[in-house]
Biopython code that builds the backbone (N, CA, C, O; Angstrom):
import numpy as np
from Bio.PDB.StructureBuilder import StructureBuilder

atoms = [
    (1, "UNK", "N", (85.243, 23.487, -32.378)),
    (1, "UNK", "CA", (86.041, 24.017, -33.453)),
    (1, "UNK", "C", (85.243, 23.920, -34.760)),
    (1, "UNK", "O", (84.633, 22.894, -35.063)),
    (2, "UNK", "N", (85.266, 24.990, -35.500)),
    (2, "UNK", "CA", (84.525, 25.019, -36.759)),
    (2, "UNK", "C", (85.336, 24.396, -37.880)),
    (2, "UNK", "O", (86.567, 24.394, -37.868)),
    (3, "UNK", "N", (84.607, 23.872, -38.841)),
    (3, "UNK", "CA", (85.233, 23.307, -40.035)),
    (3, "UNK", "C", (84.483, 23.797, -41.262)),
    (3, "UNK", "O", (83.348, 24.265, -41.163)),
    (4, "UNK", "N", (85.113, 23.688, -42.402)),
    (4, "UNK", "CA", (84.448, 23.993, -43.660)),
    (4, "UNK", "C", (83.575, 22.793, -44.024)),
    (4, "UNK", "O", (83.704, 21.738, -43.403)),
    (5, "UNK", "N", (82.700, 22.927, -45.003)),
    (5, "UNK", "CA", (81.882, 21.786, -45.420)),
    (5, "UNK", "C", (82.705, 20.557, -45.821)),
    (5, "UNK", "O", (82.244, 19.424, -45.683)),
    (6, "UNK", "N", (83.924, 20.788, -46.317)),
    (6, "UNK", "CA", (84.783, 19.666, -46.710)),
    (6, "UNK", "C", (85.678, 19.171, -45.580)),
    (6, "UNK", "O", (86.506, 18.284, -45.786)),
    (7, "UNK", "N", (85.515, 19.740, -44.384)),
    (7, "UNK", "CA", (86.232, 19.240, -43.219)),
    (7, "UNK", "C", (87.524, 19.943, -42.843)),
    (7, "UNK", "O", (88.210, 19.489, -41.927)),
    (8, "UNK", "N", (87.887, 21.037, -43.514)),
    (8, "UNK", "CA", (89.099, 21.772, -43.156)),
    (8, "UNK", "C", (88.852, 22.520, -41.856)),
    (8, "UNK", "O", (87.870, 23.253, -41.737)),
    (9, "UNK", "N", (89.735, 22.342, -40.884)),
    (9, "UNK", "CA", (89.553, 22.935, -39.560)),
    (9, "UNK", "C", (89.916, 24.416, -39.563)),
    (9, "UNK", "O", (91.023, 24.793, -39.950)),
    (10, "UNK", "N", (88.976, 25.250, -39.130)),
    (10, "UNK", "CA", (89.188, 26.690, -39.022)),
    (10, "UNK", "C", (89.650, 26.985, -37.603)),
    (10, "UNK", "O", (88.840, 27.143, -36.690)),
    (11, "UNK", "N", (90.953, 27.055, -37.436)),
    (11, "UNK", "CA", (91.583, 27.272, -36.145)),
    (11, "UNK", "C", (92.765, 28.200, -36.360)),
    (11, "UNK", "O", (93.098, 28.494, -37.508)),
    (12, "UNK", "N", (93.408, 28.672, -35.307)),
    (12, "UNK", "CA", (94.614, 29.481, -35.525)),
    (12, "UNK", "C", (95.689, 28.657, -36.230)),
    (12, "UNK", "O", (95.907, 27.493, -35.895)),
    (13, "UNK", "N", (96.342, 29.254, -37.184)),
    (13, "UNK", "CA", (97.441, 28.612, -37.914)),
    (13, "UNK", "C", (98.615, 29.571, -37.941)),
    (13, "UNK", "O", (98.431, 30.783, -38.053)),
    (14, "UNK", "N", (99.804, 29.040, -37.841)),
    (14, "UNK", "CA", (100.984, 29.824, -38.176)),
    (14, "UNK", "C", (100.966, 30.027, -39.678)),
    (14, "UNK", "O", (100.476, 29.171, -40.414)),
    (15, "UNK", "N", (101.488, 31.137, -40.135)),
    (15, "UNK", "CA", (101.464, 31.411, -41.570)),
    (15, "UNK", "C", (102.170, 30.313, -42.352)),
    (15, "UNK", "O", (101.673, 29.872, -43.388)),
    (16, "UNK", "N", (103.314, 29.873, -41.868)),
    (16, "UNK", "CA", (104.049, 28.811, -42.558)),
    (16, "UNK", "C", (103.283, 27.498, -42.514)),
    (16, "UNK", "O", (103.272, 26.747, -43.489)),
    (17, "UNK", "N", (102.647, 27.224, -41.388)),
    (17, "UNK", "CA", (101.849, 25.995, -41.266)),
    (17, "UNK", "C", (100.728, 25.963, -42.302)),
    (17, "UNK", "O", (100.526, 24.949, -42.971)),
    (18, "UNK", "N", (100.003, 27.069, -42.433)),
    (18, "UNK", "CA", (98.927, 27.135, -43.424)),
    (18, "UNK", "C", (99.505, 27.057, -44.833)),
    (18, "UNK", "O", (98.948, 26.390, -45.705)),
    (19, "UNK", "N", (100.617, 27.738, -45.046)),
    (19, "UNK", "CA", (101.250, 27.712, -46.368)),
    (19, "UNK", "C", (101.624, 26.288, -46.762)),
    (19, "UNK", "O", (101.467, 25.905, -47.921)),
    (20, "UNK", "N", (102.114, 25.507, -45.816)),
    (20, "UNK", "CA", (102.486, 24.131, -46.129)),
    (20, "UNK", "C", (101.266, 23.269, -46.425)),
    (20, "UNK", "O", (101.373, 22.271, -47.137)),
    (21, "UNK", "N", (100.109, 23.640, -45.888)),
    (21, "UNK", "CA", (98.879, 22.932, -46.241)),
    (21, "UNK", "C", (98.526, 23.197, -47.711)),
    (21, "UNK", "O", (98.026, 22.312, -48.405)),
    (22, "UNK", "N", (98.789, 24.419, -48.173)),
    (22, "UNK", "CA", (98.518, 24.761, -49.570)),
    (22, "UNK", "C", (99.599, 24.239, -50.516)),
    (22, "UNK", "O", (99.308, 23.876, -51.656)),
    (23, "UNK", "N", (100.835, 24.202, -50.047)),
    (23, "UNK", "CA", (101.968, 23.822, -50.896)),
    (23, "UNK", "C", (102.812, 22.745, -50.211)),
    (23, "UNK", "O", (103.950, 23.015, -49.827)),
    (24, "UNK", "N", (102.278, 21.534, -50.051)),
    (24, "UNK", "CA", (102.995, 20.497, -49.302)),
    (24, "UNK", "C", (104.306, 20.035, -49.948)),
    (24, "UNK", "O", (105.167, 19.496, -49.253)),
    (25, "UNK", "N", (104.473, 20.228, -51.233)),
    (25, "UNK", "CA", (105.683, 19.769, -51.909)),
    (25, "UNK", "C", (106.842, 20.763, -51.789)),
    (25, "UNK", "O", (107.975, 20.438, -52.143)),
    (26, "UNK", "N", (106.565, 21.963, -51.296)),
    (26, "UNK", "CA", (107.607, 22.983, -51.173)),
    (26, "UNK", "C", (108.243, 22.952, -49.791)),
    (26, "UNK", "O", (107.676, 22.405, -48.845)),
    (27, "UNK", "N", (109.424, 23.545, -49.686)),
    (27, "UNK", "CA", (110.049, 23.719, -48.372)),
    (27, "UNK", "C", (109.186, 24.683, -47.570)),
    (27, "UNK", "O", (108.380, 25.406, -48.157)),
    (28, "UNK", "N", (109.328, 24.719, -46.237)),
    (28, "UNK", "CA", (108.538, 25.677, -45.447)),
    (28, "UNK", "C", (108.695, 27.120, -45.930)),
    (28, "UNK", "O", (107.709, 27.846, -46.055)),
    (29, "UNK", "N", (109.929, 27.530, -46.199)),
    (29, "UNK", "CA", (110.140, 28.904, -46.676)),
    (29, "UNK", "C", (109.529, 29.142, -48.046)),
    (29, "UNK", "O", (108.947, 30.198, -48.296)),
    (30, "UNK", "N", (109.659, 28.167, -48.930)),
    (30, "UNK", "CA", (109.066, 28.292, -50.262)),
    (30, "UNK", "C", (107.555, 28.336, -50.204)),
    (30, "UNK", "O", (106.922, 29.107, -50.926)),
    (31, "UNK", "N", (106.971, 27.508, -49.343)),
    (31, "UNK", "CA", (105.512, 27.500, -49.183)),
    (31, "UNK", "C", (105.030, 28.841, -48.645)),
    (31, "UNK", "O", (104.026, 29.378, -49.111)),
    (32, "UNK", "N", (105.748, 29.379, -47.663)),
    (32, "UNK", "CA", (105.377, 30.674, -47.089)),
    (32, "UNK", "C", (105.426, 31.771, -48.155)),
    (32, "UNK", "O", (104.503, 32.577, -48.270)),
    (33, "UNK", "N", (106.509, 31.792, -48.931)),
    (33, "UNK", "CA", (106.624, 32.805, -49.979)),
    (33, "UNK", "C", (105.514, 32.659, -51.017)),
    (33, "UNK", "O", (104.968, 33.657, -51.488)),
    (34, "UNK", "N", (105.181, 31.425, -51.372)),
    (34, "UNK", "CA", (104.123, 31.199, -52.360)),
    (34, "UNK", "C", (102.771, 31.673, -51.838)),
    (34, "UNK", "O", (102.022, 32.322, -52.567)),
    (35, "UNK", "N", (102.449, 31.355, -50.579)),
    (35, "UNK", "CA", (101.173, 31.798, -50.021)),
    (35, "UNK", "C", (101.136, 33.319, -49.913)),
    (35, "UNK", "O", (100.122, 33.934, -50.243)),
    (36, "UNK", "N", (102.223, 33.932, -49.457)),
    (36, "UNK", "CA", (102.255, 35.397, -49.383)),
    (36, "UNK", "C", (102.097, 36.024, -50.758)),
    (36, "UNK", "O", (101.498, 37.091, -50.892)),
    (37, "UNK", "N", (102.627, 35.372, -51.772)),
    (37, "UNK", "CA", (102.459, 35.866, -53.140)),
    (37, "UNK", "C", (100.987, 35.829, -53.548)),
    (37, "UNK", "O", (100.477, 36.783, -54.136)),
    (38, "UNK", "N", (100.311, 34.729, -53.234)),
    (38, "UNK", "CA", (98.872, 34.635, -53.533)),
    (38, "UNK", "C", (98.108, 35.710, -52.782)),
    (38, "UNK", "O", (97.231, 36.363, -53.346)),
    (39, "UNK", "N", (98.441, 35.895, -51.507)),
    (39, "UNK", "CA", (97.751, 36.897, -50.687)),
    (39, "UNK", "C", (97.988, 38.290, -51.247)),
    (39, "UNK", "O", (97.053, 39.087, -51.330)),
    (40, "UNK", "N", (99.231, 38.599, -51.635)),
    (40, "UNK", "CA", (99.548, 39.921, -52.156)),
    (40, "UNK", "C", (98.835, 40.222, -53.471)),
    (40, "UNK", "O", (98.648, 41.388, -53.819)),
    (41, "UNK", "N", (98.437, 39.188, -54.204)),
    (41, "UNK", "CA", (97.710, 39.384, -55.468)),
    (41, "UNK", "C", (96.207, 39.559, -55.259)),
    (41, "UNK", "O", (95.481, 39.864, -56.205)),
    (42, "UNK", "N", (95.741, 39.367, -54.035)),
    (42, "UNK", "CA", (94.317, 39.479, -53.733)),
    (42, "UNK", "C", (94.119, 40.706, -52.852)),
    (42, "UNK", "O", (94.505, 40.701, -51.683)),
    (43, "UNK", "N", (93.520, 41.752, -53.404)),
    (43, "UNK", "CA", (93.377, 43.013, -52.675)),
    (43, "UNK", "C", (92.673, 42.851, -51.336)),
    (43, "UNK", "O", (93.097, 43.436, -50.340)),
    (44, "UNK", "N", (91.605, 42.066, -51.301)),
    (44, "UNK", "CA", (90.852, 41.894, -50.062)),
    (44, "UNK", "C", (91.701, 41.216, -48.989)),
    (44, "UNK", "O", (91.709, 41.654, -47.839)),
    (45, "UNK", "N", (92.406, 40.167, -49.350)),
    (45, "UNK", "CA", (93.262, 39.476, -48.375)),
    (45, "UNK", "C", (94.418, 40.355, -47.933)),
    (45, "UNK", "O", (94.765, 40.389, -46.752)),
    (46, "UNK", "N", (95.011, 41.061, -48.875)),
    (46, "UNK", "CA", (96.124, 41.938, -48.530)),
    (46, "UNK", "C", (95.690, 42.971, -47.494)),
    (46, "UNK", "O", (96.414, 43.227, -46.531)),
    (47, "UNK", "N", (94.521, 43.560, -47.684)),
    (47, "UNK", "CA", (94.013, 44.538, -46.721)),
    (47, "UNK", "C", (93.664, 43.885, -45.391)),
    (47, "UNK", "O", (93.962, 44.444, -44.336)),
    (48, "UNK", "N", (93.046, 42.728, -45.422)),
    (48, "UNK", "CA", (92.670, 42.015, -44.201)),
    (48, "UNK", "C", (93.887, 41.732, -43.329)),
    (48, "UNK", "O", (93.824, 41.876, -42.108)),
    (49, "UNK", "N", (94.988, 41.333, -43.943)),
    (49, "UNK", "CA", (96.160, 40.926, -43.190)),
    (49, "UNK", "C", (97.092, 42.076, -42.837)),
    (49, "UNK", "O", (98.110, 41.861, -42.178)),
    (50, "UNK", "N", (96.768, 43.278, -43.258)),
    (50, "UNK", "CA", (97.624, 44.431, -42.944)),
    (50, "UNK", "C", (96.943, 45.455, -42.052)),
    (50, "UNK", "O", (97.430, 46.579, -41.930)),
    (51, "UNK", "N", (95.838, 45.099, -41.430)),
    (51, "UNK", "CA", (95.170, 46.018, -40.511)),
    (51, "UNK", "C", (95.978, 46.164, -39.235)),
    (51, "UNK", "O", (96.764, 45.278, -38.899)),
    (52, "UNK", "N", (95.798, 47.278, -38.512)),
    (52, "UNK", "CA", (96.530, 47.490, -37.256)),
    (52, "UNK", "C", (96.232, 46.412, -36.225)),
    (52, "UNK", "O", (95.194, 45.752, -36.273)),
    (53, "UNK", "N", (97.163, 46.248, -35.291)),
    (53, "UNK", "CA", (97.038, 45.236, -34.237)),
    (53, "UNK", "C", (95.747, 45.415, -33.453)),
    (53, "UNK", "O", (95.138, 44.423, -33.052)),
    (54, "UNK", "N", (95.316, 46.633, -33.223)),
    (54, "UNK", "CA", (94.094, 46.880, -32.453)),
    (54, "UNK", "C", (92.892, 46.198, -33.077)),
    (54, "UNK", "O", (91.906, 45.932, -32.389)),
    (55, "UNK", "N", (92.956, 45.916, -34.346)),
    (55, "UNK", "CA", (91.851, 45.261, -35.036)),
    (55, "UNK", "C", (92.014, 43.752, -35.108)),
    (55, "UNK", "O", (91.211, 43.080, -35.755)),
    (56, "UNK", "N", (93.030, 43.207, -34.464)),
    (56, "UNK", "CA", (93.341, 41.778, -34.590)),
    (56, "UNK", "C", (92.157, 40.891, -34.214)),
    (56, "UNK", "O", (91.950, 39.848, -34.833)),
    (57, "UNK", "N", (91.387, 41.286, -33.218)),
    (57, "UNK", "CA", (90.264, 40.444, -32.831)),
    (57, "UNK", "C", (89.162, 40.476, -33.868)),
    (57, "UNK", "O", (88.282, 39.615, -33.869)),
    (58, "UNK", "N", (89.202, 41.454, -34.747)),
    (58, "UNK", "CA", (88.213, 41.525, -35.815)),
    (58, "UNK", "C", (88.767, 40.984, -37.130)),
    (58, "UNK", "O", (88.108, 41.066, -38.167)),
    (59, "UNK", "N", (89.977, 40.431, -37.083)),
    (59, "UNK", "CA", (90.491, 39.769, -38.278)),
    (59, "UNK", "C", (91.747, 40.336, -38.887)),
    (59, "UNK", "O", (92.153, 39.864, -39.949)),
    (60, "UNK", "N", (92.393, 41.324, -38.283)),
    (60, "UNK", "CA", (93.599, 41.893, -38.865)),
    (60, "UNK", "C", (94.825, 41.635, -38.016)),
    (60, "UNK", "O", (94.718, 41.332, -36.828)),
    (61, "UNK", "N", (95.969, 41.756, -38.619)),
    (61, "UNK", "CA", (97.236, 41.697, -37.899)),
    (61, "UNK", "C", (98.092, 42.842, -38.400)),
    (61, "UNK", "O", (97.831, 43.405, -39.463)),
    (62, "UNK", "N", (99.108, 43.183, -37.640)),
    (62, "UNK", "CA", (99.918, 44.333, -38.020)),
    (62, "UNK", "C", (100.722, 44.056, -39.283)),
    (62, "UNK", "O", (101.099, 42.918, -39.560)),
    (63, "UNK", "N", (100.974, 45.106, -40.034)),
    (63, "UNK", "CA", (101.746, 45.010, -41.265)),
    (63, "UNK", "C", (103.131, 44.457, -40.948)),
    (63, "UNK", "O", (103.813, 44.942, -40.045)),
    (64, "UNK", "N", (103.531, 43.453, -41.689)),
    (64, "UNK", "CA", (104.835, 42.872, -41.494)),
    (64, "UNK", "C", (104.925, 41.875, -40.345)),
    (64, "UNK", "O", (106.001, 41.324, -40.113)),
    (65, "UNK", "N", (103.865, 41.627, -39.634)),
    (65, "UNK", "CA", (103.885, 40.726, -38.485)),
    (65, "UNK", "C", (102.894, 39.589, -38.662)),
    (65, "UNK", "O", (102.198, 39.217, -37.716)),
    (66, "UNK", "N", (102.825, 39.047, -39.840)),
    (66, "UNK", "CA", (101.848, 38.006, -40.143)),
    (66, "UNK", "C", (102.377, 36.641, -39.729)),
    (66, "UNK", "O", (102.703, 35.824, -40.590)),
    (67, "UNK", "N", (102.467, 36.381, -38.446)),
    (67, "UNK", "CA", (102.992, 35.113, -37.976)),
    (67, "UNK", "C", (101.883, 34.115, -37.657)),
    (67, "UNK", "O", (101.928, 32.969, -38.104)),
    (68, "UNK", "N", (100.892, 34.548, -36.888)),
    (68, "UNK", "CA", (99.790, 33.670, -36.510)),
    (68, "UNK", "C", (98.498, 34.241, -37.058)),
    (68, "UNK", "O", (98.193, 35.419, -36.874)),
    (69, "UNK", "N", (97.750, 33.395, -37.727)),
    (69, "UNK", "CA", (96.477, 33.799, -38.319)),
    (69, "UNK", "C", (95.345, 33.347, -37.410)),
    (69, "UNK", "O", (95.356, 32.228, -36.898)),
    (70, "UNK", "N", (94.376, 34.218, -37.216)),
    (70, "UNK", "CA", (93.210, 33.878, -36.410)),
    (70, "UNK", "C", (92.297, 32.953, -37.211)),
    (70, "UNK", "O", (92.411, 32.873, -38.434)),
    (71, "UNK", "N", (91.390, 32.254, -36.522)),
    (71, "UNK", "CA", (90.428, 31.420, -37.268)),
    (71, "UNK", "C", (89.642, 32.230, -38.298)),
    (71, "UNK", "O", (89.338, 31.726, -39.379)),
    (72, "UNK", "N", (89.316, 33.461, -37.977)),
    (72, "UNK", "CA", (88.565, 34.292, -38.924)),
    (72, "UNK", "C", (89.406, 34.604, -40.161)),
    (72, "UNK", "O", (88.899, 34.577, -41.282)),
    (73, "UNK", "N", (90.685, 34.900, -39.957)),
    (73, "UNK", "CA", (91.562, 35.149, -41.102)),
    (73, "UNK", "C", (91.689, 33.897, -41.963)),
    (73, "UNK", "O", (91.634, 33.970, -43.191)),
    (74, "UNK", "N", (91.857, 32.764, -41.318)),
    (74, "UNK", "CA", (91.962, 31.496, -42.043)),
    (74, "UNK", "C", (90.688, 31.255, -42.841)),
    (74, "UNK", "O", (90.743, 30.822, -43.993)),
    (75, "UNK", "N", (89.547, 31.534, -42.233)),
    (75, "UNK", "CA", (88.269, 31.358, -42.924)),
    (75, "UNK", "C", (88.208, 32.218, -44.184)),
    (75, "UNK", "O", (87.779, 31.741, -45.235)),
    (76, "UNK", "N", (88.636, 33.485, -44.091)),
    (76, "UNK", "CA", (88.600, 34.373, -45.264)),
    (76, "UNK", "C", (89.584, 33.905, -46.337)),
    (76, "UNK", "O", (89.282, 33.959, -47.529)),
    (77, "UNK", "N", (90.749, 33.452, -45.911)),
    (77, "UNK", "CA", (91.732, 32.950, -46.873)),
    (77, "UNK", "C", (91.137, 31.757, -47.630)),
    (77, "UNK", "O", (91.229, 31.676, -48.854)),
    (78, "UNK", "N", (90.534, 30.848, -46.888)),
    (78, "UNK", "CA", (89.926, 29.653, -47.511)),
    (78, "UNK", "C", (88.769, 30.055, -48.419)),
    (78, "UNK", "O", (88.608, 29.487, -49.499)),
    (79, "UNK", "N", (87.965, 31.023, -47.996)),
    (79, "UNK", "CA", (86.847, 31.475, -48.835)),
    (79, "UNK", "C", (87.350, 32.073, -50.147)),
    (79, "UNK", "O", (86.761, 31.838, -51.202)),
    (80, "UNK", "N", (88.436, 32.843, -50.087)),
    (80, "UNK", "CA", (88.905, 33.545, -51.272)),
    (80, "UNK", "C", (89.888, 32.747, -52.122)),
    (80, "UNK", "O", (89.958, 32.948, -53.335)),
    (81, "UNK", "N", (90.645, 31.848, -51.505)),
    (81, "UNK", "CA", (91.631, 31.072, -52.253)),
    (81, "UNK", "C", (91.230, 29.627, -52.466)),
    (81, "UNK", "O", (91.824, 28.922, -53.281)),
    (82, "UNK", "N", (90.220, 29.189, -51.733)),
    (82, "UNK", "CA", (89.840, 27.786, -51.774)),
    (82, "UNK", "C", (90.554, 27.014, -50.666)),
    (82, "UNK", "O", (91.484, 27.527, -50.043)),
    (83, "UNK", "N", (90.120, 25.799, -50.429)),
    (83, "UNK", "CA", (90.722, 24.980, -49.383)),
    (83, "UNK", "C", (92.072, 24.455, -49.851)),
    (83, "UNK", "O", (92.290, 24.224, -51.040)),
    (84, "UNK", "N", (92.975, 24.274, -48.888)),
    (84, "UNK", "CA", (94.268, 23.679, -49.261)),
    (84, "UNK", "C", (94.094, 22.243, -49.747)),
    (84, "UNK", "O", (95.075, 21.589, -50.102)),
]
sb = StructureBuilder()
sb.init_structure("model")
sb.init_model(0)
sb.init_chain("A")
sb.init_seg("    ")
for serial, (resi, resn, name, xyz) in enumerate(atoms, 1):
    if name == "N":
        sb.init_residue(resn, " ", resi, " ")
    sb.init_atom(name, np.array(xyz, "f"), 0.0, 1.0, " ", f" {name:<3s}", serial, name[0])
structure = sb.get_structure()
């Protein structure tokens, strides 16, 4: 399993699970909404997470179905938003 230089594990994450890593003081729903808000403000991440399902192995998921993030998606989120 790959990690970032600071030790964050790049593995599949549920969207809410990753959101809670970024916003541990919020409720699960609040953390999810906050992370989605950050993602929606970043054009590159927004496009990455809205690609068709056929591209999922290359880093995309279907629009509106952002439940599980691939390690590659998590890596891009961490690169663009910083580590949780």
